[in-house]
C-alpha positions, 0 to 999 in steps of 0.5 A, a space after each residue: 594348773 592344780 585347780 584346772 586339773 581338779 575341775 577337769 577330773 570332776 567334769 570327767 567323773 560327772 560325765 562318766 557316771 551320768 553316761 551310765 544311764 545311756 546304754 541302748 542303741 539310740 543313746 549309748 553315744 553318750 557313754 562312748 563320748 564320756 569313754 573317749 574323753 576319759 581315754 584321752 585324759 589317761 593317754 595324756 597322763 601317760 604322754 606327760 609321764 604322770 603315774 597312772 594309778 592302779 588299785 589291787 582289784 584291777 589286777 584281779 579283774 585282769 586275771 579274770 579277763 584273761 581266763 575269759 579270753 582263753 575260753 575262746 579256745 573251747 567256746 561253742 560260739 567264738 563270736 559271742 566270746 570275742 564280743 564279750 571279751 571286748 565288752 570286758 576290756 571296755 569295762 577294765 579301761 573304765 575302771 582305770 578311768 575311775 581310779 585315776 579320776 580320784 584324788 585328795 580332793 575326792 573329785 571322783 566321790 563328789 562328781 560321780 555321786 552327782 552324775 548318778 543323781 542327775 541321771 535319777 533326776 532326768 528319769 523322773 519326768 519320763 515316768 509321766 510318759 507311757 513310752 518309757 514303760 515296759 509291761 507297766 514297769 518304768 524302764 527309763 533311759 536304760 530301757 530296763 526296769 531293773 537297771 533303773 532300780 539298781 541305779 536308784 539303790 546305788 544313789 540311796 547307798 551313796 546318799 546315806 554314806 555321804 550324808 555328813 557332807 550333803 545339804 539336807 535338801 540334797 539328802 532328802 531329794 536323793 532319797 525321795 526321787 530314788 525311792 519313787 523310781 524304784 516303785 515305778 520300776 516294780 523291782 522287788 529287789 529294789 524295793 527291799 534294798 530301799 526298805 532295809 537301807 532306810 531302816 538302817 539309817 533310821 536306826 542310826 546303825 550306819 554310825 555304829 560298829 558291827 558288834 554282836 549287839 548291833 548285829 542282833 538289833 539289825 537282824 531283829 529290825 529286818 525280820 520285823 519289817 519283813 514279817 509286817 510286809 509279808 503278813 499284809 501282802 494280800 492288801 498291799 498287792 491291791 495298792 501297787 504293781 510292785 507289791 503284786 509282784 511280791 504276792 506272785 512269789 508267794 504263789 510259786 510252786 518250784 516243784 513244777 516249772 510248767 506254765 500251768 503248774 508253776 503258779 507264779 509270774 512268768 519272769 520268776 518261772 523263766 529265771 528258775 528254768 535258766 538257772 537249772 539249765 546253767 547248773 546242769 551245764 556246769 555239772 558237765 563242764 565243771 572246770 572250764 564251762 562252755 566258753 565266755 557268754 556262751 549260755 546264750 547258745 542254749 536258748 537264744 542269743 538274747 537270753 542269759 541265766 539271770 544268776 551271776 553264780 551259775 552264769 560263771 559256773 556254766 560258761 567259765 567253770 569254777 575257775 571263772 567263779 573263783 577268779 571273779 569273786 576274788 576281784 569282788 572281795 578285793 574291792 570290799 576289803 575295807 568293809 571288813 576293816 572298818 566294820 561299819 554296819 551299813 558298809 557290811 550290809 552293802 556287800 552282803 546285799 550285792 552278793 545276794 543280788 547276784 542270785 538274780 542278775 548277771 553282773 560280771 561285765 556290767 559297767 553300770 554295776 561295777 563302776 558304782 561299786 568302785 565309787 562305793 569302794 572309795 567312799 568306804 575307804 575314806 570312812 576311817 580317816 574321817 571317823 577321828 575328824 570333827 571337820 564337817 565339810 559340805 559339798 555344794 550342790 
């Protein structure tokens, strides 16, 4: 019975994380199938009077969600706020699923990782079909280049964190395929993520504690890589579209957001326009904002601010911003405790990435973060252990 339960949890974990790669109208049924099966499992646990586990960070997200639901009262567009509230409820339930799929056998960590890795493997053959490209950037099953890049970055993180448990062939396969997808997406933040993560691994700083000397080495290594990268950007921009997108950033004139005077790529220009507008809204409604997901009332229901900080400030006020990041930091409390350099980098990177994306409602962002949370939480007991158990592929 115990073996069956472990296998069931691993199967549900695998399916849940694999399903994150399917979020479009044509394929989101895969996620809903995984969600339904996990809901049935948790419901059966309740009927069997088994204890449903709740981590502290779930309570923080509940408070944040309640504030979002309350904002329906003052929302400019009530329908937008209600729809986003329902989406956040689905995310909350998915978080509870992930927590209850983890156990002493680490079903969540093992199967969740391989679910993400299978999603990467599935998308690699699609890179050879023009149908999966948008403006020359690979979008894959998510129909969003940044989402594919984000998943690839998560897999790189988790691969390095779990390297002592992985076969060498699996380790190399995950790093190579994930890096390949990042290049195909043309994602700037994805490329920086891969470069710094692999650099930390090569310097073996992921095995060290965050002392001053190692922090200095890490900073010097990072600045050296960035210096070499940007000083050779003119040449690199002729090699691959990803490097050209970095080159466009160097041509930006932030003092002029007009189409003629900006000088950079249109994506960066519009992001800055959205951020400025969201900040102006916050100045008018600093406490409450204009209502959950109501930034879409400014330009179009298809557009959002592309910055998690100003999105929360403009829609839920500084109260919403504080509540969300209390949830965020509660996930990473173990990062500060074990002071692992690589884990600290993970937290800092995702905090900085929120300047270029809206993440507070994204299951494809939050659920892998929880997977990293449990992986990080496991690190301390393993530091004193000499037992080296490998996960079979």
